KOLZAZA-643216 format. One record per atom (N, C-alpha, C, CB): x, y, z; residue in one letter. Coordinates in steps of 0.2 Angstrom, whole numbers, plus 5000, padded with zeros to 4 digits. Glycine has a CB too. Example, Ala and Ser with C-alpha at 12.3 -4.5 7.8 and 13.67 -1.06 7.14 Angstrom:
% residues 2
506649725039a;506249785039a;506649845039a;505749785045a;506449895035s;506849955036s;506450005039s;507049975029s;
//
This chain:
% residues 225
532351725022x;531851675023x;532051625028x;531751635016x;531651615033x;531851565039x;531851495037x;531351575045x;532251455040x;532251385039x;531751355044x;532951355040x;531151335042x;530651305047x;530951245050x;530051285043x;530951235056x;531151175060x;531851185062x;531151115056x;532151245061x;532851255063x;532851325066x;533351245057x;532851325073x;532851385077x;533151385084x;532051405078x;533451435086x;533851435092x;533551495096x;534651445092x;533151485101x;533051535106x;533551535111x;532351525109x;533851595112x;534451595117x;534251595124x;534951645115x;533751625125x;533551635133x;532851635134x;533851705135x;532651625140x;531851625142x;531851645149x;531551555141x;531251655151x;531051675158x;531151615163x;530351715159x;531551615168x;531551565173x;531251585179x;532251545174x;530951535183x;530551545189x;531051565194x;530151475191x;530851585200x;531251615205x;531651545208x;530751645212x;532351555208x;532751495210x;532451465217x;533451515210x;532251515222x;532051495228x;531351445228x;531851565233x;530951455223x;530351415222x;530551355219x;529851455217x;531051345215x;531251295212x;531551245217x;531751305206x;532051275221x;532451245226x;532051215232x;532951295229x;531451245233x;530951215237x;530751145237x;530451265238x;530751125230x;530551055229x;531051005230x;530351055222x;531651025231x;532250975233x;532050935240x;532951015234x;532150865239x;531950825244x;531250805244x;532150855250x;530850835240x;530150805240x;530050745235x;529550875237x;529750695238x;529650635233x;529250645227x;529350565238x;529450625222x;529050635216x;528350605217x;529450595209x;528250545220x;527550515221x;527150565224x;527650455225x;527350605229x;526950645233x;526750705229x;527350675239x;527250735225x;527050785220x;526550765215x;527650805216x;526650705212x;526150685208x;525450675210x;526450625205x;525450655217x;524750645220x;524350715221x;524850615227x;524750765220x;524450835221x;524350865214x;524850875225x;524450825209x;524450855202x;523950805198x;525150865199x;523450775201x;522950735198x;523350665196x;522750775192x;523950655199x;524250585197x;524350575190x;523850535200x;524450635186x;524550635179x;525150675176x;523950655176x;525550695181x;526050735179x;526750705177x;526150785184x;526850645178x;527450605177x;527550595170x;527550545181x;528250595167x;528350565161x;528350495160x;529050585158x;528250465155x;528250395154x;528850355157x;528150375147x;528650295161x;529150265165x;529650235161x;528750205168x;529650235154x;530250215150x;530850255150x;529950215142x;530750315152x;531250365153x;531450355161x;531050435151x;532050325162x;532250305168x;532850335171x;532450225169x;533050345177x;533650375180x;534250325179x;533550385188x;534750355177x;535350305176x;535750305183x;535850335171x;535650345188x;535950345194x;535450365199x;536650385194x;535750375206x;535350395211x;535350465213x;535450345216x;535650505209x;535650575211x;534950615209x;536250605207x;534650635214x;533950675213x;534050735209x;533650695220x;533550745205x;533550795201x;533050855202x;533450775194x;533250915202x;532850975203x;533151025199x;532750995211x;532751055194x;532951115190x;532451135186x;533551095186x;532651185181x;532251215176x;532451185169x;532451305176x;531851175165x;531851145159x;532251195154x;531251125157x;532651175151x;533051205145x;532951155139x;533851235146x;532451165134x;532251115130x;532651115123x;531551125129x;532651055120x;532951045114x;532550995110x;533651015114x;532451005104x;532150955099x;532650945093x;531450985096x;532750875092x;533250855088x;532950805083x;533850825092x;533250795077x;532950745072x;533250685075x;533250755065x;533050625072x;533150555074x;533950545074x;532850505069x;534250535079x;534950515080x;535450575078x;535050465076x;535250635080x;535650695078x;535750735084x;535350735071x;536350755086x;536450805092x;536750865090x;536850765096x;536750895084x;536950965083x;536751015088x;536750985075x;536051015089x;535751065093x;535951065100x;534951065092x;536050995103x;536350985109x;536951015110x;536350915111x;537451015105x;538051045105x;538051115106x;538451035099x;537551145103x;537451225104x;537151235110x;536951255098x;536751195113x;536351205119x;536751205125x;535851155120x;537351165125x;537751155130x;538151225132x;538351105129x;538251265127x;538551335128x;538051385130x;538851355121x;537351375129x;536851425131x;536551405138x;536351425126x;536551345140x;536151325146x;536551365152x;536151245147x;536151385157x;536351415163x;536451365169x;535951485164x;536851385174x;536851345180x;536151335183x;537351375186x;535951275184x;535251255187x;534751235182x;534851315190x;534951245175x;534551215170x;534551145170x;534751245164x;534051115167x;534051035166x;533951035158x;533451005170x;534351005155x;534351005147x;533950945146x;535150995144x;533350965143x;532850915141x;532850905133x;532150935144x;532950845131x;533050825124x;532550785121x;533750795123x;532150815116x;531650775113x;531950745107x;531050825112x;532050675108x;532450645102x;531950605099x;533050605105x;531250615100x;530750575097x;530650505099x;530750565089x;530950485105x;530950415107x;531350365103x;530250395107x;531750395098x;532150345094x;532750325098x;532350375088x;532850265098x;533450235102x;533950195097x;533250185108x;534050215091x;534550175087x;535150215087x;534250175080x;535150275089x;535850315090x;535850355096x;536050365083x;536350355100x;536450395106x;536450475104x;537150365110x;536150505109x;536250575108x;536850605112x;535650615110x;537050575117x;537650605121x;537950545125x;537450665125x;538550565127x;538950515131x;539250545137x;539450475126x;539850515139x;540250545144x;540550615143x;540850505146x;540750625137x;541150695136x;540650745137x;541550705129x;540050745133x;539550795133x;539250805140x;539050785128x;539150745143x;538850755150x;539350785155x;538750685153x;539950775154x;540450805159x;540450875158x;541250775158x;540450895151x;540550965150x;539951005153x;540550985143x;539350975153x;538751005155x;538851005163x;538050955154x;539050965166x;539150965174x;539651015175x;539450895176x;540151025172x;540651075173x;540351145173x;541151065169x;539851155168x;539551215167x;538951235172x;539251215160x;538751185176x;538351195181x;537651165179x;538351265183x;537551135174x;536951105172x;536651055177x;537051065166x;536051065179x;535751025185x;535550955183x;535151055188x;535550935177x;535350865174x;535250865167x;534850845177x;535150805165x;535050785158x;534450745157x;535650755155x;534050755153x;533450705151x;533350705144x;532750735155x;533350645141x;533350625134x;532750575133x;533950605132x;532250595128x;531850545126x;532150505120x;531150565124x;532650465122x;533050435117x;533650395120x;533350485111x;534150385117x;534750345119x;535350385121x;534850295114x;535750355126x;536350375128x;536850325126x;536350405135x;537550345127x;538050295127x;538550305133x;538350285121x;539050265134x;539450265140x;539150265146x;539850335140x;538650215146x;538250205152x;538550195159x;537750145151x;539050155158x;539450145165x;539650205168x;539950095164x;539950255164x;540250315166x;539650365169x;540650355161x;539150365165x;538650405166x;538250385173x;538150405161x;538250315174x;537950295180x;538350315186x;537850215181x;538950325185x;539450345191x;539450425192x;540150325190x;539150455187x;539250535188x;538850565194x;539050575181x;539050615196x;538650655201x;538250705198x;539150675207x;537850685194x;537350725190x;536750685188x;537550765185x;536150705189x;535550665187x;535550655180x;534950695190x;535450595177x;535350585170x;534750535169x;536050545167x;534350555165x;533750515163x;533750495156x;533150535165x;533650435154x;533650415147x;533150355146x;534350395144x;533050345139x;532550295137x;532950225136x;532250315131x;533550235133x;533950165132x;534650185131x;533650125126x;535050135129x;535850135128x;535950105122x;536250105134x;536450135118x;536750105112x;537350135111x;536250115106x;537850095108x;538550115107x;538550155101x;538950065106x;538050155096x;537950195090x;537950265091x;537350175086x;538450305088x;538550375089x;538050415085x;539250405088x;537850485086x;537450525083x;537750555077x;537250575088x;537250575072x;537450625067x;537450695070x;536850625062x;537750745066x;537850805068x;537650855062x;538550825071x;537050845059x;536850885053x;536350935055x;536650835047x;535950925060x;535350965061x;534750945057x;535551035059x;534250975056x;534051045060x;533951035067x;533551075057x;533451065070x;533251055076x;533051125079x;533851025080x;532751125085x;532651185089x;532751195096x;531851195088x;532951245099x;533151255106x;532651305109x;533851285106x;532351285115x;531951325119x;531251335116x;532351385121x;531051275113x;530251285111x;529951225115x;530251265102x;529251225115x;528951165119x;529051105115x;528251175119x;529251045120x;529450985117x;528950935121x;530250965118x;529050865118x;528650815121x;529150765124x;528150785117x;529150755130x;529650695133x;529150645137x;530150735139x;529250585135x;528850535138x;528150545139x;529250525144x;527850575133x;527150595133x;526950655136x;526850535136x;527350695139x;527250745143x;527450815139x;527650735150x;527150865138x;527350925135x;527850965140x;526750975134x;528450985138x;528851015143x;529051085139x;529650975144x;528951145143x;529051205140x;529751235144x;528451265142x;530051275140x;530651305143x;530451345150x;530851355139x;530751335155x;530551365161x;530151315166x;530251425160x;529951265164x;529551215168x;530051195173x;529251165164x;529751175179x;530151145184x;530151075184x;529851175191x;530751045184x;530750965184x;531050945191x;531150945178x;530650885193x;530950855199x;530950775197x;530550875205x;531550745200x;531550675198x;531850635204x;531950665192x;531650575205x;532050525209x;531950455206x;531650525216x;532050415210x;532050345207x;531350315205x;532350285213x;530850355207x;530250335204x;530050365197x;529650345209x;530450415195x;530350445189x;530450515189x;529750425187x;530150545184x;530150615183x;529550655182x;530550625176x;529450715185x;528850745184x;528950825182x;528550735191x;528450845179x;528450915176x;527950955179x;528350915167x;528251025182x;527751065185x;527751135182x;527951075192x;527251155179x;527151225176x;527351275182x;526451235173x;527751325181x;527851375185x;527251405189x;528351425183x;526751415185x;526151455187x;525751415192x;525651475181x;525851345192x;525651295197x;526051285203x;525451245194x;526651305203x;527151275207x;527051295214x;527851295205x;526851355216x;526751375223x;526151335226x;526651445224x;525651325222x;525051285225x;525251205226x;524451295221x;525651185221x;525851115222x;526351105227x;526151105215x;526751155228x;527251155234x;526851155240x;527751215234x;526351195241x;526051195248x;525651125249x;525551265249x;525351105244x;524951045245x;525350985246x;524551035239x;525950985243x;526450925244x;526750925251x;526950925240x;526850985253x;527150995261x;526550965265x;527251065263x;525950975264x;525350955268x;525350875267x;524750985266x;525450855261x;525450775261x;525950745264x;525550765254x;526550775264x;527150745267x;527050745275x;527950775265x;526750795278x;526650795285x;526150745287x;526450865288x;525650735283x;525150685284x;525450615284x;524550695280x;525850605279x;526050535279x;526650525284x;526350525271x;526950575287x;527450565292x;527050545298x;527850635293x;526450575299x;526050555305x;525750485304x;525450605306x;525550465298x;525350395297x;525950345298x;525050395291x;526550365296x;527050315297x;527250315304x;527750335294x;527250365308x;527350365315x;526850325319x;527250435318x;526150325317x;525750285320x;525850205319x;525050305319x;526050195312x;526150125310x;526750095315x;526450125303x;527250135315x;527850115319x;527750115326x;528450155317x;527450155329x;527350165337x;526750125339x;527450235339x;526250125335x;525550105338x;525350045335x;524950155337x;525650025329x;525449975325x;524749985321x;525349915329x;524550045320x;523950055318x;523950095311x;523550105323x;523450085307x;523450125300x;522650135299x;523850085294x;522450195301x;521750205301x;521550225294x;521550265307x;521150185291x;520850205284x;520050195284x;521250165279x;519650235287x;518950225287x;518650225279x;518550275291x;519050255275x;518750255268x;518750185265x;519150305264x;519150135267x;519050075264x;518350045264x;519550025268x;518150035271x;517450005272x;516950045269x;517349995279x;517050115269x;516550155266x;516450145259x;516650235267x;517050135255x;517050115248x;516750045247x;517950115246x;516950005251x;516649935250x;515849935251x;516949885255x;515649975255x;514849985256x;514550015250x;514750025262x;514950065248x;514650105242x;514650065236x;515050165241x;515050015235x;515049965229x;514649905230x;515749955227x;514349905236x;513949845237x;514349785238x;513349835232x;514849785241x;515249725242x;514949675248x;516049735244x;514849615247x;514549565252x;515149555257x;514249505249x;515049565263x;515449545269x;515149485272x;515449605274x;515449425271x;515249365274x;515749345280x;515349315268x;
//
């Protein structure tokens, strides 16, 4: 008989590494503009350092203040994976700190994301690995379980599936389903080229051509006095 709510899926299908890596250096804001401006996780989950994040979601769901499944996940994650922990948004106990983060980095994990708390904040802020968390507390976690590994989870109001592509910078974190990634990539490249031209015109000509502004004002019947 299975124990409902306690499950470890040891592996899953990952997208082409070249497709994932193509998002490196792309501003999260530009990506989000091409995903209906609705693909970012809630702003309460913030970066602890300035290391950009690009990788594939390796998901974990844990009970409040418990990290047993994260300990198991650290031994299963592959290089390039971003370990994403659904801790329910609870911030009364940390899910990990410096030791666990360091082990993940040594194993090639591309980043850590937790909808919950961390500790050892000063050390994590100085690490050369992207880490996103909701809050900080010195209270340590329980290690009792249950929990689930590599199932769909919710992080900052966004559903994250194993194999989703994650991109993060100082603006926040975004989730890209692999089946949409190529289209999003091409549209974002076009957006970046367009914005580069606009910036060039601003800096060299002092112009920022936006005819849609007056068109919109006319549309809404704004009085121009």
